[in-house]
C-alpha positions in Angstrom: 10.9 -17.8 -43.6 10.4 -17.2 -39.7 7.0 -16.8 -38.5 5.7 -13.1 -38.0 5.8 -11.7 -34.5 2.6 -10.2 -33.7 2.2 -7.4 -30.9 -0.7 -9.0 -29.2 -0.3 -9.9 -25.6 -2.0 -12.6 -23.7 -5.0 -11.4 -21.6 -4.4 -10.6 -18.1 -4.9 -13.6 -15.8 -5.5 -13.4 -12.1 -1.9 -14.4 -11.3 -0.4 -11.5 -13.7 -2.9 -9.1 -12.0 -1.7 -10.2 -8.6 1.8 -9.9 -9.2 1.5 -6.6 -11.0 -0.4 -5.4 -7.6 2.1 -7.0 -5.5 5.0 -5.2 -7.2 3.2 -1.8 -7.1 2.5 -2.4 -3.4 6.2 -3.0 -2.8 7.3 0.0 -5.0 4.8 2.1 -2.9 6.4 0.7 0.3 9.7 1.6 -0.8 8.7 5.2 -1.7 7.0 5.3 1.7 9.9 4.6 3.3 12.1 6.9 1.4 10.0 9.9 2.1 9.4 9.0 5.8 13.4 9.2 5.9 13.6 12.4 4.2 10.8 13.9 6.3 12.7 12.4 9.6 16.0 14.2 8.3 14.6 17.5 7.6 11.8 17.9 10.3 13.8 18.5 13.5 10.5 17.6 15.5 10.6 14.0 13.9 13.9 13.6 14.3 14.0 14.4 17.8 10.7 12.7 18.8 10.3 9.6 16.9 12.4 6.8 16.5 14.0 5.4 13.2 11.8 2.3 13.3 9.0 4.2 13.9 9.5 6.2 10.7 10.1 3.1 8.5 6.9 1.3 9.7 4.7 4.1 9.1 6.4 5.1 5.8 6.0 1.5 4.5 2.6 1.4 5.8 1.4 4.6 4.3 2.9 4.0 1.1 1.5 0.4 0.8 -1.8 1.9 1.7 -1.8 4.6 -1.1 -0.5 2.2 -3.7 -3.1 -0.5 -3.0 -6.5 1.4 -2.4 -8.6 -0.8 -5.0 -7.8 -3.8 -2.7 -9.2 -1.9 0.3 -12.1 -0.8 -1.5 -12.7 -4.6 -2.6 -12.2 -5.7 0.8 -14.6 -3.4 2.2 -17.5 -4.1 -0.3 -17.0 -8.0 0.5 -17.8 -6.9 4.0 -20.5 -4.6 3.5 -22.1 -5.7 0.5 -22.7 -2.0 -0.5 -21.7 0.1 -3.4 -21.0 3.2 -1.2 -17.1 3.9 -2.0 -16.4 5.7 1.0 -18.1 3.2 3.4 -16.0 0.5 1.9 -12.6 2.5 1.9 -13.4 3.1 5.7 -14.0 -0.4 6.5 -11.2 -2.1 4.4 -8.9 0.6 5.8 -10.2 0.5 9.5 -8.9 -2.9 10.7 -5.3 -2.8 9.0 -4.6 0.7 10.4 -5.9 -0.4 14.0 -3.0 -3.3 13.6 -0.6 -0.9 12.6 -1.1 1.6 15.4 -0.9 -1.3 17.7 2.6 -2.3 16.3 3.9 1.0 16.5 2.7 1.7 19.8 4.4 -1.4 20.8 7.6 -0.4 19.4 
């Protein structure tokens, strides 16, 4: 008689959590790019005044940001050593947004 299969799964390991978070971020980036391209096609002002690369970079950046807010809060908490969620989000998001703005300004 074959051994019984159980529905129990192994507890999540840090490696699995990291993989799942990475997949979530990539999915968010893909959705952000798709939404940015749809907005670019549907809104005449965006289509006329912004390049396709600009829309793709901002779409990916915003999609990635919205899908990984937990990481930004953790990064901010590590820097501020406080439990204030708003402050942690602001600190955690500040540096990456400045970098993204600088990159798109150079495009």
